[in-house]
N, C-alpha and C positions, 0 to 999 in steps of 0.2 A: 847655800849659794856656792861656796867653793867646792863642795862635793859634786855638784852638777857640772861645774866648769872642769874639774879634774876628770870626770867621767867622759866628757865630750872631747877632751884634748888628747886624744890618742893619735897615733900616726896615721890611721886610716882616715879619720875626720879631717886632719890637717892636710893630708894629700888631696882629698876630694875638694876642699876649699881652695887649695893652690891651683888645681886644674881648672876650676870654675873661674878663678881670678884671671889666669893666663888666657883662657878662651875669651873672656869678656874684653881683655885688653887687645887681643887680636882683632876681634870684631870692631872695636872702637877705632883702631888704627885704620882698618879697611874702610869703615864708614867715613872717616875724615878724609882719606885719600879720594874717595868717590865724590865727596862734597867739594874738595878742591878742584877736581876735574870739571864739575858742573859750573863752578863759580870762577874758574880761571885763576885759581891759586889762593882765594880768600878762605881762611879757616873759620873756626868757631870761636866765639867769645869765651867759652868755658875754659880754654887753655891759657888765657892771658891772666897774669897776676893782678894787674889793675888797669883800668881804662877810664877815660873821661866820657861824659855823655856824648860829646862830639864824635869820639872814636866809635861808640856804639852805633850811632846813626850812620856813620860812614861805612862801617862793616856791614850793617844790614842793607844799606843801599847797594853796596858793591856785590853782595851775594845775589841780588836780584830775586825775582819771584820764584824761579826754579830752585835756587839755592835755599831760600827760606822755607819753601815747601818741603824739600828733602830734609832739611834740618828738623822741622816740626814732626815729620812722620818717622824719622829715624831716631832722634836723640830724646824726644819727649814722648 
């Protein structure tokens, strides 16, 4: 087990994973900005630490049909 981990944990592998991570964060930030543009500033529930059922319903209602559709096709 540790032999495989040590074999994969070289600078090239770590660099590739870092690049993939940074690209995915850029894409996520861009998608959230687009969603906020569609919904008039309403973000996604995934970025909240905690929320009540009422807050979930309110966010989904405020996102509207276009916002929920974009969220479903982009984030899921």
